[in-house]
Structures are given as structure tokens and as C-alpha cells.
C-alpha positions in Angstrom: 81.6 111.5 113.7 81.7 113.9 116.4 84.5 112.6 117.4 86.8 112.6 114.7 89.5 115.1 113.6 89.2 118.5 112.4 89.0 118.8 109.3 91.0 122.0 108.9 93.7 120.7 111.6 97.3 119.8 110.6 97.6 117.3 108.2 94.1 115.9 108.2 92.8 114.6 104.6 89.8 114.3 103.8 88.9 111.2 101.6 86.2 110.8 98.9 83.6 109.0 101.1 84.2 112.1 103.8 86.3 109.7 106.3 89.1 112.5 107.9 92.3 110.6 108.4 95.2 112.7 109.9 99.0 112.5 108.8 102.1 113.6 110.9 105.5 113.1 110.8 106.6 111.9 114.0 109.9 113.5 114.0 107.3 116.8 114.8 105.9 117.5 117.9 102.3 116.4 118.6 100.1 118.3 117.2 97.4 120.1 119.0 94.0 118.9 119.8 92.6 115.9 120.7 94.4 112.5 120.0 94.5 109.4 117.7 92.5 107.1 118.4 94.1 104.3 116.5 97.4 105.1 114.6 99.6 103.1 112.1 103.0 103.7 112.3 105.4 103.3 109.5 108.7 102.5 110.3 112.1 100.2 110.2 111.2 99.6 113.5 109.1 99.8 116.8 108.6 103.0 117.3 107.7 105.3 120.7 104.9 103.7 123.4 102.1 105.5 122.3 99.2 106.9 125.1 96.9 105.2 122.4 95.8 101.7 120.5 99.2 101.3 117.4 99.7 99.3 114.8 103.3 98.8 113.4 104.1 98.3 110.0 107.5 97.4 108.8 109.0 100.3 106.2 112.6 101.7 106.2 112.9 105.0 105.5 112.3 106.2 101.3 111.7 101.4 100.5 108.4 99.8 101.2 106.5 97.7 103.8 108.7 94.7 104.2 106.0 92.6 104.5 103.2 94.2 102.2 100.2 91.4 102.9 100.4 92.6 106.4 100.7 96.5 105.3 97.6 95.5 103.5 95.9 94.3 106.5 96.6 97.3 109.0 96.0 99.6 106.4 92.3 98.4 105.5 91.8 98.4 109.6 92.4 101.7 109.6 90.0 103.0 106.1 87.7 100.6 108.3 88.4 101.9 111.5 88.3 105.9 110.1 85.0 105.8 110.1 83.5 106.3 113.0 87.3 107.2 114.9 90.2 109.5 114.5 93.0 107.7 112.7 96.7 108.7 112.6 99.2 107.3 109.7 102.7 108.3 110.9 106.6 107.6 109.5 109.4 109.9 110.3 109.4 112.8 108.7 104.9 112.8 107.7 106.0 112.6 103.8 107.1 110.0 102.0 105.9 106.7 103.6 102.7 108.3 104.9 101.5 109.8 102.1 102.3 106.3 100.0 100.0 105.1 103.0 97.3 107.7 102.8 97.0 107.1 98.9 97.0 103.0 100.1 93.5 104.7 102.2 92.5 106.5 99.1 92.0 103.3 96.6 90.7 101.6 99.2 88.2 104.5 99.8 86.8 104.2 96.1 90.1 107.0 94.6 91.3 104.6 90.8 94.8 104.1 92.2 96.3 105.5 89.1 95.6 108.7 90.4 96.2 108.6 93.9 98.9 109.8 94.6 97.7 112.8 93.0 95.1 113.1 95.1 97.4 113.0 98.4 99.5 115.5 96.9 96.4 118.1 96.4 95.1 117.1 99.5 97.3 116.4 101.8 101.6 117.8 101.3 102.9 118.7 97.7 105.7 116.3 98.3 103.7 113.4 99.1 105.4 109.5 98.1 108.7 110.5 97.2 110.2 107.6 95.1 109.7 105.9 91.8 108.6 102.4 93.8 106.3 104.2 96.1 104.5 105.2 93.4 104.3 102.0 91.8 103.3 100.4 95.3 100.4 102.4 94.8 99.1 101.9 91.4 99.9 98.5 92.3 98.2 98.0 95.4 94.3 98.4 93.7 91.5 96.1 95.2 92.3 93.2 97.5 92.5 89.8 95.1 
């Protein structure tokens, strides 16, 4: 994946398959280096327009996505695109909602749902996935029914 992320770049997490995805907080400056091809914004209201393709999931801070089926669809698209594109997942601070979404991507990549939060805390940020309901959301994410 020559046009993917640098594995050592800020916020970049390697999934078990080798796919690289970046998590970040939108309240912080854009990291140096290449920009994403695709960003999933996890915010209570639409974020600032970006110069690249973006999908918005209505996801208030410290809560869960307002439309869980739509969130699953967008996260599945992000996982698929991460095989060949620079994909970023971002919320305001870059930990709770972003960590939850990254854990869901890990589940899509084959990490057992019960282990995905620990995986993201080990490979992305030790305080990722901030609330009990976010952890439960990941445990229940599992394969599509």
C-alpha cells in the first residue's frame, strides 16, 4: 500500500490484517504529512468541511451514534477503503468516539469483539473508549446480522 499511512505517524493504528487507519482529534491541528483520502467524522453536528471526502456520523460526545445501522455502514466503508486508501476516523478529542470507532474497525478486521477495546488501547491510545456504554457498543458490534 504505497499511498497509505506511515505506520509510525501520529495516531496511526495497524489492524491485524496490516491495514493502517488514523485516529485523531479534530480540535488539534492536522498532523504533518499526507492528508486522508477519506475521513469519518464522529460529531454531534456536522464538522467543518474538509478538502477531501468525508462522511459524518451523528455521534454526540461521550455517547453512542444516533443511528447505529448508519454508523455500521459508514464504518464498514471505512474498513473496506482502508485496504487501499488513507482512512481517518476523528472526533473532537480523538479518544472516546474515535477509539470506539477504531475498536469497531478492529472487529471488522477480525479482532474478537470482547478484545477490541484492549486492542485499541494497546495500539492506539491507552485511554481510548471512554464510557461503559461505548465499551458495550463495541462488544455488541460483532459481525453484521
